[in-house]
N, C-alpha and C positions, 0 to 999 in steps of 0.2 A: 459499673457501679455509678450511681448518680447521687450527688450530695448537694444540699442547699447551703449557700454561704450568705451571711448577712452583709449587705453592701453599705447600709446606713439609712438615715431618715430620708423619706421621699423629698422633704423640703430642702435637702442638701443638693438635689439635682434641680437646676433651674427649669422652669416650664420652657418647652421648645429647646431644650439643651441636653447635655449628656455628661457622663462621668466615665472615666476610664478605669477599668479594673485590670491590674497586671496579673497574669498567670504564668506558670512555667511554659505554657504552650503558646503564648502570645497575648496581646492586649484584647480586651473585650470592651466595647462601647455600650453603655447602658443609657438609653434614651428615655426622656419624659415628654409626653405629648401635652398639648394644651389642656386636655381633659384628664390629666394625671394617670394615663396608661403608661406602663413601662415595657420596653422591648430591649433585647440585647443581641448584638451582632459582633462578629469579629471586626476589629477596628481597622479593616482593610477593604477598600473598594475593589470589586472584582476586575475593574478595568486596569488600573496601574498601581494598585496598592495604597492609594491615598488614605489619609486618616479620616474615616467617616465621623469620628467624634468631633472633628472640627468643622463639620458640614452644617448646613442650614436645615433645621427640622421644620417640616410643614405638614399639617394633617398627620398622617401615619407614614410619612416618608422622610428621607434625609437626602439632601443633595451633596454629593462629594465636592469638597472645596477645590480639587485640582482641575477636573474636566467636566463638571456639572452632570455627572451620571446621577440619576435619581434611583434610589433603592427603597423598596417596600420594607418597612420596619418589621412587619409580621412574618414575612417569608424570606427576606434577604434577597429577593429577586429584583433584578434591574427592570425598570419600566421601559417599554418599547419606545423608541427604536433601539435603546441600549440593550446589551445582552450580558448575561453573567449572573452570578449568585454568590452571596457571602453566607457563611454559616450563622445560624441563629441559635440562641440559647433560651431555655425557659426562664422567665422572670415574673415576679409577682410582688404585690404590695399587701402586707398584712399589718393592720394596726399602725399604719403610717411608716412601716419599715420595708425597705426594698430587699428582696431576696433573689439570688441568682443561682441557677442549677448548672453546675459544670460537671463534665465527665471526668471522673478520677480514675487513674490507672491503678490496678491492683498491684501490690508489691510482688515482685518476682524473686523467688529464692534461688 
């Protein structure tokens, strides 16, 4: 089951910056590009788990603050020669509000 959750106003995320959303399954980094696109990734670099939310956003990529791995925001894929991938989540902006789609587990009886 997929549900959309409201993250807040787009203006609350700095251009070329991010915001961290805490979930029961780990932190998700929501990034804003210079052109106001939003992307969401697990807040863990596939290399050594560095916090991508603290990285440098450029174009549609983020550079991990620990070892300079470059990650594509749209796919979560590391840019060659780096290797690895981090999980992505659907994100959108509607009427100036950022929404994030996260997988929710169904209750088990």
